N, CA, C and O atoms as CSV, one atom per row, in Angstrom:
chain,resi,resn,atom,element,x,y,z
A,1,MET,N,N,114.819,98.220,118.829
A,1,MET,CA,C,113.497,97.645,118.658
A,1,MET,C,C,112.456,98.672,119.094
A,1,MET,O,O,112.635,99.390,120.078
A,2,ASN,N,N,111.388,98.720,118.348
A,2,ASN,CA,C,110.275,99.614,118.646
A,2,ASN,C,C,109.190,98.806,119.328
A,2,ASN,O,O,108.751,97.787,118.795
A,3,VAL,N,N,108.748,99.244,120.498
A,3,VAL,CA,C,107.686,98.548,121.233
A,3,VAL,C,C,106.553,99.532,121.473
A,3,VAL,O,O,106.769,100.634,121.977
A,4,GLN,N,N,105.345,99.126,121.109
A,4,GLN,CA,C,104.174,99.952,121.343
A,4,GLN,C,C,103.204,99.161,122.199
A,4,GLN,O,O,103.013,97.963,121.991
A,5,ASN,N,N,102.604,99.824,123.144
A,5,ASN,CA,C,101.615,99.199,124.006
A,5,ASN,C,C,100.296,99.954,123.894
A,5,ASN,O,O,100.057,100.894,124.651
A,6,PRO,N,N,99.431,99.552,122.953
A,6,PRO,CA,C,98.127,100.210,122.830
A,6,PRO,C,C,97.322,100.043,124.116
A,6,PRO,O,O,97.587,99.126,124.893
A,7,PRO,N,N,96.354,100.904,124.348
A,7,PRO,CA,C,95.579,100.847,125.593
A,7,PRO,C,C,94.770,99.563,125.767
A,7,PRO,O,O,94.385,99.233,126.888
A,8,CYS,N,N,94.505,98.833,124.686
A,8,CYS,CA,C,93.693,97.617,124.792
A,8,CYS,C,C,94.448,96.477,125.465
A,8,CYS,O,O,93.823,95.568,126.012
A,9,GLY,N,N,95.780,96.504,125.437
A,9,GLY,CA,C,96.557,95.430,126.033
A,9,GLY,C,C,97.367,94.640,125.031
A,9,GLY,O,O,98.209,93.835,125.428
A,10,CYS,N,N,97.137,94.844,123.722
A,10,CYS,CA,C,97.974,94.209,122.708
A,10,CYS,C,C,99.385,94.778,122.834
A,10,CYS,O,O,99.568,95.888,123.332
A,11,ARG,N,N,100.370,94.023,122.386
A,11,ARG,CA,C,101.753,94.489,122.425
A,11,ARG,C,C,102.331,94.334,121.025
A,11,ARG,O,O,102.337,93.237,120.466
A,12,ILE,N,N,102.818,95.440,120.460
A,12,ILE,CA,C,103.356,95.445,119.111
A,12,ILE,C,C,104.849,95.695,119.205
A,12,ILE,O,O,105.279,96.709,119.756
A,13,THR,N,N,105.653,94.760,118.662
A,13,THR,CA,C,107.109,94.891,118.725
A,13,THR,C,C,107.701,94.734,117.334
A,13,THR,O,O,107.074,94.161,116.443
A,14,GLY,N,N,108.908,95.246,117.155
A,14,GLY,CA,C,109.622,95.127,115.888
A,14,GLY,C,C,109.800,96.481,115.244
A,14,GLY,O,O,109.182,97.463,115.655
A,15,THR,N,N,110.651,96.530,114.229
A,15,THR,CA,C,110.935,97.783,113.540
A,15,THR,C,C,110.062,97.957,112.311
A,15,THR,O,O,109.920,99.073,111.811
A,16,GLY,N,N,109.483,96.894,111.822
A,16,GLY,CA,C,108.702,96.958,110.603
A,16,GLY,C,C,109.532,96.686,109.363
A,16,GLY,O,O,108.992,96.605,108.259
A,17,ALA,N,N,110.846,96.542,109.533
A,17,ALA,CA,C,111.718,96.228,108.401
A,17,ALA,C,C,111.549,94.766,108.012
A,17,ALA,O,O,111.051,93.960,108.797
A,18,LYS,N,N,111.966,94.430,106.798
A,18,LYS,CA,C,111.836,93.038,106.349
A,18,LYS,C,C,112.603,92.078,107.250
A,18,LYS,O,O,112.174,90.945,107.470
A,19,SER,N,N,113.736,92.536,107.769
A,19,SER,CA,C,114.522,91.677,108.651
A,19,SER,C,C,113.937,91.576,110.055
A,19,SER,O,O,114.252,90.644,110.796
A,20,ASP,N,N,113.089,92.528,110.421
A,20,ASP,CA,C,112.468,92.549,111.751
A,20,ASP,C,C,111.028,93.035,111.627
A,20,ASP,O,O,110.711,94.160,112.013
A,21,PRO,N,N,110.153,92.177,111.083
A,21,PRO,CA,C,108.763,92.616,110.861
A,21,PRO,C,C,108.030,92.827,112.180
A,21,PRO,O,O,108.480,92.408,113.247
A,22,LEU,N,N,106.895,93.487,112.069
A,22,LEU,CA,C,106.081,93.707,113.260
A,22,LEU,C,C,105.544,92.392,113.798
A,22,LEU,O,O,105.135,91.513,113.039
A,23,ARG,N,N,105.550,92.273,115.103
A,23,ARG,CA,C,104.972,91.112,115.768
A,23,ARG,C,C,103.921,91.633,116.739
A,23,ARG,O,O,104.131,92.640,117.414
A,24,ILE,N,N,102.807,90.948,116.803
A,24,ILE,CA,C,101.715,91.398,117.668
A,24,ILE,C,C,101.370,90.295,118.660
A,24,ILE,O,O,101.065,89.170,118.265
A,25,ASP,N,N,101.418,90.620,119.944
A,25,ASP,CA,C,100.900,89.749,120.995
A,25,ASP,C,C,99.514,90.292,121.325
A,25,ASP,O,O,99.385,91.387,121.872
A,26,PHE,N,N,98.478,89.524,120.990
A,26,PHE,CA,C,97.113,90.019,121.098
A,26,PHE,C,C,96.578,89.955,122.516
A,26,PHE,O,O,96.874,89.025,123.267
A,27,CYS,N,N,95.782,90.959,122.873
A,27,CYS,CA,C,95.066,90.973,124.141
A,27,CYS,C,C,93.851,90.052,124.003
A,27,CYS,O,O,93.526,89.650,122.886
A,28,PRO,N,N,93.171,89.706,125.100
A,28,PRO,CA,C,91.999,88.820,125.013
A,28,PRO,C,C,90.886,89.362,124.103
A,28,PRO,O,O,90.186,88.579,123.462
A,29,VAL,N,N,90.717,90.677,124.039
A,29,VAL,CA,C,89.663,91.261,123.202
A,29,VAL,C,C,89.942,91.042,121.721
A,29,VAL,O,O,89.034,90.712,120.958
A,30,HIS,N,N,91.196,91.224,121.315
A,30,HIS,CA,C,91.549,91.124,119.904
A,30,HIS,C,C,92.079,89.755,119.494
A,30,HIS,O,O,92.445,89.555,118.337
A,31,ASN,N,N,92.122,88.825,120.417
A,31,ASN,CA,C,92.686,87.511,120.128
A,31,ASN,C,C,91.980,86.804,118.970
A,31,ASN,O,O,92.631,86.102,118.196
A,32,ASN,N,N,90.684,86.972,118.836
A,32,ASN,CA,C,89.938,86.308,117.772
A,32,ASN,C,C,89.844,87.147,116.507
A,32,ASN,O,O,89.176,86.736,115.558
A,33,GLN,N,N,90.495,88.318,116.460
A,33,GLN,CA,C,90.427,89.196,115.300
A,33,GLN,C,C,91.751,89.282,114.555
A,33,GLN,O,O,91.996,90.266,113.856
A,34,ARG,N,N,92.594,88.293,114.685
A,34,ARG,CA,C,93.926,88.347,114.087
A,34,ARG,C,C,93.886,88.590,112.589
A,34,ARG,O,O,94.688,89.366,112.071
A,35,GLY,N,N,92.977,87.948,111.890
A,35,GLY,CA,C,92.907,88.105,110.442
A,35,GLY,C,C,92.604,89.526,110.027
A,35,GLY,O,O,93.223,90.047,109.100
A,36,THR,N,N,91.660,90.159,110.701
A,36,THR,CA,C,91.294,91.521,110.325
A,36,THR,C,C,92.408,92.507,110.658
A,36,THR,O,O,92.611,93.476,109.926
A,37,ILE,N,N,93.127,92.275,111.747
A,37,ILE,CA,C,94.242,93.154,112.097
A,37,ILE,C,C,95.361,92.991,111.081
A,37,ILE,O,O,95.962,93.986,110.675
A,38,ALA,N,N,95.655,91.780,110.662
A,38,ALA,CA,C,96.698,91.538,109.669
A,38,ALA,C,C,96.348,92.189,108.337
A,38,ALA,O,O,97.218,92.761,107.681
A,39,VAL,N,N,95.083,92.108,107.933
A,39,VAL,CA,C,94.645,92.742,106.689
A,39,VAL,C,C,94.826,94.250,106.784
A,39,VAL,O,O,95.303,94.876,105.837
A,40,THR,N,N,94.451,94.838,107.912
A,40,THR,CA,C,94.608,96.281,108.090
A,40,THR,C,C,96.067,96.688,108.016
A,40,THR,O,O,96.394,97.685,107.372
A,41,LEU,N,N,96.957,95.934,108.664
A,41,LEU,CA,C,98.388,96.258,108.621
A,41,LEU,C,C,98.926,96.172,107.199
A,41,LEU,O,O,99.711,97.023,106.782
A,42,ALA,N,N,98.512,95.147,106.449
A,42,ALA,CA,C,98.962,95.003,105.059
A,42,ALA,C,C,98.463,96.167,104.215
A,42,ALA,O,O,99.201,96.702,103.389
A,43,ARG,N,N,97.216,96.556,104.422
A,43,ARG,CA,C,96.665,97.670,103.640
A,43,ARG,C,C,97.329,98.993,104.011
A,43,ARG,O,O,97.512,99.855,103.152
A,44,MET,N,N,97.689,99.160,105.282
A,44,MET,CA,C,98.391,100.371,105.694
A,44,MET,C,C,99.774,100.435,105.044
A,44,MET,O,O,100.241,101.515,104.682
A,45,ASP,N,N,100.423,99.290,104.896
A,45,ASP,CA,C,101.716,99.243,104.225
A,45,ASP,C,C,101.564,99.600,102.748
A,45,ASP,O,O,102.413,100.299,102.194
A,46,GLN,N,N,100.501,99.131,102.108
A,46,GLN,CA,C,100.243,99.476,100.711
A,46,GLN,C,C,99.957,100.967,100.576
A,46,GLN,O,O,100.382,101.590,99.603
A,47,LEU,N,N,99.246,101.545,101.534
A,47,LEU,CA,C,98.978,102.979,101.529
A,47,LEU,C,C,100.284,103.768,101.649
A,47,LEU,O,O,100.491,104.753,100.940
A,48,LYS,N,N,101.152,103.329,102.543
A,48,LYS,CA,C,102.447,103.989,102.723
A,48,LYS,C,C,103.249,103.964,101.425
A,48,LYS,O,O,103.862,104.965,101.054
A,49,SER,N,N,103.246,102.831,100.737
A,49,SER,CA,C,103.974,102.719,99.468
A,49,SER,C,C,103.397,103.654,98.416
A,49,SER,O,O,104.144,104.283,97.666
A,50,ALA,N,N,102.074,103.749,98.356
A,50,ALA,CA,C,101.432,104.637,97.382
A,50,ALA,C,C,101.768,106.099,97.667
A,50,ALA,O,O,101.989,106.878,96.740
A,51,ILE,N,N,101.806,106.472,98.941
A,51,ILE,CA,C,102.154,107.850,99.308
A,51,ILE,C,C,103.600,108.146,98.933
A,51,ILE,O,O,103.899,109.202,98.375
A,52,GLN,N,N,104.498,107.209,99.240
A,52,GLN,CA,C,105.912,107.416,98.927
A,52,GLN,C,C,106.148,107.504,97.422
A,52,GLN,O,O,107.028,108.240,96.974
A,53,ALA,N,N,105.369,106.759,96.640
A,53,ALA,CA,C,105.504,106.789,95.182
A,53,ALA,C,C,104.800,108.002,94.574
A,53,ALA,O,O,104.972,108.294,93.390
A,54,ARG,N,N,104.012,108.704,95.379
A,54,ARG,CA,C,103.253,109.877,94.942
A,54,ARG,C,C,102.301,109.550,93.796
A,54,ARG,O,O,102.153,110.317,92.845
A,55,VAL,N,N,101.666,108.398,93.917
A,55,VAL,CA,C,100.629,108.005,92.974
A,55,VAL,C,C,99.311,108.328,93.664
A,55,VAL,O,O,98.804,107.530,94.453
A,56,TRP,N,N,98.759,109.499,93.365
A,56,TRP,CA,C,97.659,110.017,94.159
A,56,TRP,C,C,96.364,109.247,93.970
A,56,TRP,O,O,95.586,109.132,94.917
A,57,THR,N,N,96.103,108.713,92.778
A,57,THR,CA,C,94.877,107.923,92.608
A,57,THR,C,C,94.972,106.626,93.408
A,57,THR,O,O,93.990,106.193,94.010
A,58,ASP,N,N,96.147,106.011,93.414
A,58,ASP,CA,C,96.350,104.794,94.209
A,58,ASP,C,C,96.311,105.109,95.696
A,58,ASP,O,O,95.817,104.307,96.488
A,59,THR,N,N,96.829,106.273,96.082
A,59,THR,CA,C,96.800,106.684,97.485
A,59,THR,C,C,95.364,106.811,97.974
A,59,THR,O,O,95.033,106.344,99.064
A,60,GLU,N,N,94.520,107.436,97.181
A,60,GLU,CA,C,93.117,107.586,97.561
A,60,GLU,C,C,92.435,106.226,97.681
A,60,GLU,O,O,91.675,105.987,98.620
A,61,PHE,N,N,92.706,105.342,96.733
A,61,PHE,CA,C,92.129,104.000,96.760
A,61,PHE,C,C,92.576,103.227,98.001
A,61,PHE,O,O,91.754,102.615,98.683
A,62,GLN,N,N,93.882,103.257,98.294
A,62,GLN,CA,C,94.417,102.527,99.446
A,62,GLN,C,C,93.897,103.118,100.754
A,62,GLN,O,O,93.626,102.378,101.699
A,63,PHE,N,N,93.756,104.446,100.818
A,63,PHE,CA,C,93.212,105.075,102.019
A,63,PHE,C,C,91.790,104.587,102.272
A,63,PHE,O,O,91.430,104.273,103.406
A,64,ASP,N,N,90.984,104.524,101.218
A,64,ASP,CA,C,89.617,104.021,101.360
A,64,ASP,C,C,89.607,102.577,101.855
A,64,ASP,O,O,88.770,102.214,102.681
A,65,ARG,N,N,90.528,101.753,101.360
A,65,ARG,CA,C,90.601,100.356,101.795
A,65,ARG,C,C,90.965,100.255,103.274
A,65,ARG,O,O,90.386,99.449,104.003
A,66,VAL,N,N,91.924,101.073,103.722
A,66,VAL,CA,C,92.311,101.069,105.137
A,66,VAL,C,C,91.131,101.506,105.994
A,66,VAL,O,O,90.839,100.888,107.018
A,67,LEU,N,N,90.461,102.558,105.580
A,67,LEU,CA,C,89.332,103.068,106.345
A,67,LEU,C,C,88.218,102.022,106.454
A,67,LEU,O,O,87.661,101.824,107.534
A,68,ARG,N,N,87.893,101.357,105.347
A,68,ARG,CA,C,86.872,100.310,105.384
A,68,ARG,C,C,87.294,99.152,106.281
A,68,ARG,O,O,86.471,98.587,107.001
A,69,SER,N,N,88.571,98.802,106.236
A,69,SER,CA,C,89.080,97.719,107.070
A,69,SER,C,C,88.966,98.060,108.550
A,69,SER,O,O,88.594,97.210,109.359
A,70,LEU,N,N,89.285,99.294,108.902
A,70,LEU,CA,C,89.218,99.710,110.302
A,70,LEU,C,C,87.779,99.766,110.810
A,70,LEU,O,O,87.509,99.378,111.947
A,71,THR,N,N,86.864,100.241,109.987
A,71,THR,CA,C,85.488,100.365,110.437
A,71,THR,C,C,84.789,99.010,110.534
A,71,THR,O,O,83.821,98.874,111.282
A,72,LYS,N,N,85.258,98.017,109.801
A,72,LYS,CA,C,84.669,96.674,109.890
A,72,LYS,C,C,85.029,95.989,111.199
A,72,LYS,O,O,84.319,95.082,111.633
A,73,GLN,N,N,86.120,96.406,111.837
A,73,GLN,CA,C,86.560,95.764,113.070
A,73,GLN,C,C,85.722,96.175,114.264
A,73,GLN,O,O,85.740,95.488,115.286
A,74,GLN,N,N,84.990,97.267,114.171
A,74,GLN,CA,C,84.278,97.764,115.342
A,74,GLN,C,C,82.881,97.269,115.425
A,74,GLN,O,O,82.161,97.608,116.364
């Protein structure tokens, strides 16, 4: 199992595989932002797929979506 402890206090566990998806225990700061974090994770997964498929126009599009998602959270 992969466990990450970001500095904010959230706890991310799991391998990211379909059989063991990522699970997030939110810190008090991010507790009310679950939807935006889930959207960012989904978009990052789509970006990863585009990179692996080497579809560069889709990669650029997905990167822009991830970036916009991250900047909206702040």
